[in-house]
C-alpha positions, 0 to 999 in steps of 0.5 A: 514525550510522544513517539511518532510511529512510522507509517506502514508502506504497501506495494500495489501488489499487496493491495491487489490481493485483498479483492474480496468482501472478506478482505477488501482493500483499496488505495486512493490519494496515496493511502491504503484503506481496509474496508472489510468492516465497512462491507460487513456493516453494509452487507447486502446493500446495493451501495457496496457494488461500486466498492466491491467492483474496485476491490484491490484497486486504486480509486484516486479518480473518485476523489478531488486531490485538494479536498480529499472528498468525492469529486462533484459536478453540476447536475443538469436537472437541478443545477446543483453541485452533486457528487460525481459517481459515474460508476454508481452511488456508493456507501455514505454518498447522499442520494441526488434528491431527498429520500426517506431511506437516507440515513446520515447519522453515520458520522464521518464518511468512510473516505474521511475516517482514517482512524477506522479504515486507513492502514498505511501508505501506498508506495510511490515507487517499488523495486525488486532486490535479490537477497542472498544468504551467504550461509545457505546460498539461498536466493530470494527476490522480493518487492519492497517499497522505496520508502522503507528502511532496511529494517522494514525490508528485513521484516518483509524477508522474515517469511523466507528466513525467520532468523534474518535479524541474526545476519549482517546485511551488506551491499557491495561488501559494505555493511548497511545502515538498517535505519536507512532506505536503500537509496540512503544506503547508496543502493541505486534504483536502475529500473528506468535505465534498464527499461530504456536500454531494454535490459532484463532487470531480473538478471541485474537486480541489486543484491543484498548479501546476508552474513550470519553473525553466529551469536544466537541472539535471534535463535 
């Protein structure tokens, strides 16, 4: 039996910090790509310039959402359909006219090679929650993906508390199902309401309370 692994979700802010050639991520059409190895393979090439200029950004506007391929346009000179790259031609995009230095034996273009470059999904909606450790009274605000389960949120929180798995997670005194999302645990996302009412959402974040189990299982 094949066990299907859940994809990893990333926030736009997580993508944004990877904005150098030594660690270059982009997102497009709902997925996140790590192009660091692509930059290494083509270092020094002028065709990297558009990619480097957009490091850490969402480049969905480069692609046709139906075909997931480069957008095209009709070339005014040749009358042929050509890749539409107003920001400049980039790696794996063929030149508009025959060229002796064009090598097309690279296999799949990077935007089609998910096995090599796709590392997860871009969250459609992120939200902030306040995690309160009832044992230490430590409070931490973290940004999470709305698609993540509580168990995945726990993984995010580990950098603030390495023993987070030794706690019972609760909201409004209710124990939470760690295999469900915040929404599935009936924890409302009130960001839009706060925005419309001009309420400072940071002062009214949903609060998750952690209660220490005292069983030393994660010690």
